[in-house]
C-alpha positions in Angstrom: -7.7 -15.3 3.9 -4.3 -15.7 5.4 -4.0 -12.3 7.0 -1.1 -11.3 5.0 -0.8 -8.0 3.5 -1.5 -8.2 -0.3 1.2 -6.0 -2.0 0.3 -5.4 -5.7 2.9 -6.4 -8.2 4.1 -2.9 -9.7 7.4 -2.9 -11.8 9.2 0.5 -12.6 12.0 1.4 -14.6 14.4 4.0 -13.1 17.6 6.0 -13.8 19.9 8.7 -12.3 23.2 10.2 -13.1 25.2 13.1 -11.7 28.2 14.8 -13.6 31.0 16.9 -11.8 30.7 19.6 -14.6 33.7 21.5 -16.1 34.4 24.0 -13.3 34.9 22.1 -10.0 37.0 18.9 -9.6 34.6 17.6 -7.0 30.9 16.8 -7.2 28.5 18.5 -4.7 25.5 16.9 -6.0 24.2 13.5 -4.7 21.3 11.5 -5.8 19.9 8.1 -4.5 17.4 5.6 -5.4 16.7 3.2 -2.5 14.2 0.6 -1.5 12.7 1.8 1.9 11.5 -1.7 3.1 15.1 -3.1 2.8 17.1 0.2 3.2 19.2 -0.8 0.4 20.1 1.3 -2.7 18.7 0.2 -6.1 21.6 -0.1 -8.5 22.6 -2.0 -11.6 20.0 -4.2 -13.5 17.5 -3.6 -10.9 17.1 -0.1 -12.2 15.2 -1.4 -15.2 13.0 -3.8 -13.5 12.6 -2.8 -9.9 9.6 -3.9 -8.0 7.9 -1.3 -5.7 7.6 -2.6 -2.2 4.8 -1.9 0.3 6.7 0.8 2.2 8.1 2.5 -1.1 10.9 3.4 -3.1 12.9 6.7 -2.2 14.2 8.8 -5.2 16.2 12.0 -3.8 18.6 14.5 -5.4 20.5 16.9 -3.4 22.9 19.8 -4.5 25.1 20.9 -1.6 26.3 24.5 -1.1 28.9 26.4 1.1 32.1 25.7 -0.5 33.7 22.3 -1.7 34.0 20.6 1.5 30.7 21.8 3.2 28.6 21.3 0.0 29.7 17.7 -0.4 29.0 17.1 3.5 25.4 18.7 3.4 24.3 16.6 0.0 25.7 13.5 1.8 23.7 14.2 5.1 20.6 14.9 3.2 20.6 11.6 1.2 22.0 9.2 3.8 19.7 10.7 6.4 16.5 10.6 4.2 17.4 7.0 3.3 18.0 5.9 7.1 15.3 7.9 8.6 12.4 6.5 6.3 13.7 2.9 6.6 13.2 3.3 10.3 9.9 5.0 10.3 6.7 2.9 11.2 5.3 1.3 8.1 2.4 3.4 6.7 0.2 3.3 3.5 1.2 6.8 2.7 4.7 7.8 2.7 3.8 11.4 2.8 3.9 12.0 6.4 6.8 9.9 7.2 8.9 11.7 4.3 7.8 15.4 5.6 9.0 14.2 9.1 12.2 12.9 8.1 13.0 16.1 6.0 12.4 18.2 9.0 14.8 16.1 11.1 17.4 16.2 8.1 17.0 20.1 8.2 17.9 19.9 11.8 21.1 17.9 11.3 22.3 20.5 8.5 21.7 23.4 10.9 23.5 21.7 13.8 26.4 20.7 11.6 26.8 24.2 10.2 26.5 25.6 13.6 29.0 23.3 15.3 31.6 22.7 12.7 33.7 25.8 11.7 34.4 24.1 8.2 30.7 23.7 7.5 29.8 27.4 8.4 27.1 28.6 6.0 26.5 25.3 4.3 23.1 24.0 3.2 21.4 22.0 0.5 18.6 21.8 -2.0 16.7 18.8 -2.0 14.1 17.1 -4.3 12.5 14.1 -3.2 9.6 11.5 -3.7 8.8 8.3 -2.1 6.1 6.1 -3.8 4.9 2.5 -2.6 3.0 -0.5 -4.2 0.0 0.2 -2.0 -0.2 3.6 -3.2 -0.4 2.2 -6.6 -3.3 0.0 -5.6 -5.4 3.1 -4.6 -5.1 2.5 -0.9 -4.2 6.1 0.1 -6.6 8.5 1.6 -5.8 12.2 0.7 -5.0 14.1 4.0 -6.6 17.5 5.0 -3.7 19.9 4.5 -5.1 23.1 3.2 -7.9 25.0 4.8 -10.7 25.6 2.4 -12.6 23.0 0.3 -11.7 19.3 0.9 -9.2 18.2 -1.5 -9.9 15.7 -4.4 -10.9 12.9 -4.7 -12.9 13.7 -1.5 -16.4 14.8 -2.9 -19.8 15.4 -1.2 -22.4 12.7 -2.0 -26.2 13.1 -0.9 -29.1 10.6 -1.0 -30.3 9.4 -4.4 -32.2 12.0 -5.9 -31.6 14.6 -3.2 -32.9 18.0 -3.9 -30.5 20.7 -2.2 -33.1 23.2 -2.1 -35.6 20.9 -0.3 -32.9 19.2 1.8 -29.5 20.9 2.0 -26.2 19.2 1.9 -24.2 19.1 5.0 -21.3 21.4 4.7 -17.6 20.3 4.6 -14.6 22.5 5.1 -10.9 22.1 6.1 -10.1 24.5 9.0 -7.1 24.8 11.6 -8.4 24.1 14.9 -6.2 23.1 18.1 -3.1 23.3 16.0 -4.1 20.7 13.5 -5.8 20.8 10.2 -9.0 19.1 10.4 -12.3 18.5 8.5 -15.3 20.8 9.9 -18.6 18.9 9.6 -21.6 21.4 9.9 -25.1 19.8 9.5 -28.2 22.1 9.9 -31.4 20.3 8.7 -29.2 18.7 6.1 -27.8 15.1 4.8 -24.5 14.6 3.2 -21.4 12.5 3.4 -17.9 13.4 2.2 -16.7 10.3 0.5 -13.1 9.2 -0.7 -13.1 6.3 -3.4 -10.3 3.7 -2.6 -9.6 0.4 -4.1 -8.3 -1.9 -1.1 -7.8 -5.3 -2.1 -5.7 -6.5 1.1 -7.5 -9.0 3.4 -6.9 -6.7 6.5 -7.6 -3.1 6.8 -7.5 -0.6 9.9 -8.8 2.9 10.0 -7.7 5.3 12.3 -8.7 9.0 13.0 -9.4 11.8 15.6 -12.6 13.3 16.1 -14.7 15.6 18.2 -18.2 17.1 18.5 -19.0 20.5 19.6 -22.7 20.6 18.9 -24.5 17.4 19.5 -28.0 16.1 18.5 -29.8 15.3 21.6 -33.1 14.4 20.1 -31.6 11.8 17.7 -32.7 8.2 18.3 -31.0 6.0 15.7 -33.7 3.1 16.5 -36.4 4.8 14.6 -36.9 6.9 11.4 -37.8 10.1 12.7 -34.6 10.1 15.0 -32.1 8.7 12.6 -29.6 11.6 12.6 -25.7 11.4 13.6 -23.7 14.4 14.8 -20.5 12.8 13.3 -19.8 9.4 11.7 -17.1 7.9 10.0 -18.1 5.1 7.4 -16.5 2.5 5.5 -18.0 1.1 2.4 -17.6 -2.5 1.1 -18.4 -4.2 -2.1 -20.4 -7.2 -0.8 -21.4 -9.3 -3.8 -24.9 -8.4 -4.9 -26.2 -12.1 -4.7 -25.5 -12.0 -0.9 -27.7 -9.2 -0.5 -31.5 -10.2 0.5 -33.7 -9.8 -2.6 -35.9 -7.1 -1.5 -32.9 -5.0 -0.6 -31.2 -5.7 -3.8 -34.3 -4.1 -5.6 -34.2 -1.2 -3.4 -30.6 -0.8 -4.3 -31.2 -0.9 -8.0 -34.0 1.6 -7.7 -31.8 3.9 -5.7 -29.0 3.5 -8.1 -31.1 4.5 -11.0 -31.4 8.0 -9.4 -27.8 8.7 -8.9 -24.4 8.6 -10.9 -22.8 7.7 -7.5 -22.0 4.2 -7.0 -24.3 2.7 -3.9 -22.3 0.4 -1.8 -24.0 -2.9 -0.9 -22.5 -2.6 2.7 -21.6 0.2 4.8 -19.9 0.1 8.3 -20.6 3.5 10.2 -18.9 4.4 13.5 -20.9 7.1 15.0 -20.7 9.8 17.7 -24.1 9.6 19.2 -26.0 11.5 22.0 -27.8 8.7 23.7 -27.1 5.1 23.0 -24.3 3.4 25.0 -21.0 3.0 23.6 -20.6 -0.5 21.8 -24.2 -0.5 20.7 -24.5 -2.0 17.1 -27.7 -1.4 15.0 -29.2 -1.3 11.5 -29.8 1.9 9.9 -33.8 2.6 10.2 -34.1 3.3 6.6 -31.7 0.6 5.0 -30.0 -2.4 6.2 -27.1 -1.6 3.9 -25.9 0.7 6.6 -25.0 -0.8 10.0 -23.9 1.6 13.0 -21.4 1.1 15.8 -21.6 3.5 18.6 -18.0 4.8 19.6 -18.9 7.9 21.6 -21.9 8.8 23.4 -23.4 11.5 25.6 -22.0 15.0 26.4 -19.4 14.3 28.8 -16.8 14.5 25.9 -18.1 17.1 23.8 -15.3 19.6 22.5 -12.7 17.1 23.5 -10.6 15.3 20.7 -11.0 11.4 20.9 -8.7 8.9 19.1 -10.1 5.8 17.4 -8.5 2.9 15.8 -10.7 0.1 14.2 -10.2 -3.2 12.6 -12.6 -2.4 9.9 -12.5 -6.1 8.4 -13.4 -7.4 11.9 -16.3 -5.0 12.3 -17.6 -5.9 8.6 -17.5 -9.6 9.3 -19.3 -8.9 13.0 -22.1 -6.6 11.9 -22.7 -8.2 8.6 -22.3 -11.9 9.9 -25.8 -12.7 8.7 -24.8 -11.8 4.9 -21.1 -12.6 4.4 -19.6 -15.9 4.3 -16.6 -15.3 6.4 -14.8 -13.6 3.5 -14.0 -9.8 3.5 -15.4 -7.9 0.9 -13.2 -5.2 -0.8 -13.2 -1.7 0.6 -14.5 0.8 -2.1 -14.7 4.0 0.0 -14.3 5.9 3.3 -16.8 8.6 4.0 -17.2 11.1 6.7 -20.7 12.8 7.3 -23.4 14.1 9.7 -27.2 14.6 9.2 -29.9 16.4 10.9 -32.7 16.4 8.5 -35.0 14.1 10.6 -34.6 15.8 14.0 -34.5 19.2 12.5 -31.3 20.1 14.6 -27.9 21.4 14.2 -24.6 19.5 14.7 -20.9 20.6 14.5 -18.0 18.2 14.5 -14.2 17.6 13.2 -12.2 14.8 11.9 -8.5 14.8 11.6 -5.5 12.5 10.7 -7.9 9.8 9.1 -5.7 7.0 7.8 -6.5 3.6 6.1 -3.8 1.1 6.5 -3.1 -2.7 6.9 
């Protein structure tokens, strides 16, 4: 474990061509294939054996409009500004947000030039662009919550092994807009459930960041005992701890639980919780299973209905809370989950999670 980011080796073949056509003498179209990490254009032999980098490869084509000179100016601004903007953006695992932000900046540039330069009055440009990275190919990305309604795939609701929703309802999850942002609403009423996103994270380091708030807490929760083991809101990371490192009795319990569900049961879960009573910084085992271990990040009622931002080194947290079972190595991350449960205290909680990102 040298702390360096593992970037999968992904080789792709690329091609692009543009023709002036038979009407105009100049070409208002422009296309670009560029490595976002270096900012260099991908040309020549590299097109047939281009290696995707950690920050991505940009593919963009733009058709200028507004007359010969103006059209050329517009398409040039689009492709060059996209290239420069993405290469200067902070490194992220998923290029989606960075690409969206840069496109908005480019749109503003086109508008300004068309407004201030009489020769470019009325100019514009079409745009088709994509940016993909080697890290995305490794399955590291978390699908963001963009559209109101049901959470997007591959997020899916997962309950306890053999959970009967008629006897124990699933916690409800929906994407809503609140305070000007899209967020996941988590509503637990006498229920249990997690919204899980599978990942394949093989890098030796992982950081999870998110924003969250709790509007209705669970004042009777007490994570130290089974009858109080409920959380108003939690964000969990699952690890593939080798089965031979799991204590014998718990291995048998895992196998028994796995026989009741088609969902994979993680051998190790680190869950960050918003609790009503325990002090911030408290770490403890789940009262039902030591396969899940809690870290309290928010507590009490003072911060209810307020957004809080978290950023955790999940690899360091895994080493700390599972120090009795791991050998100093970090197991691969297999999933990220968001959940709440109120089945033991018979309560009702409501919380929100937004802008959750997994990155090196």
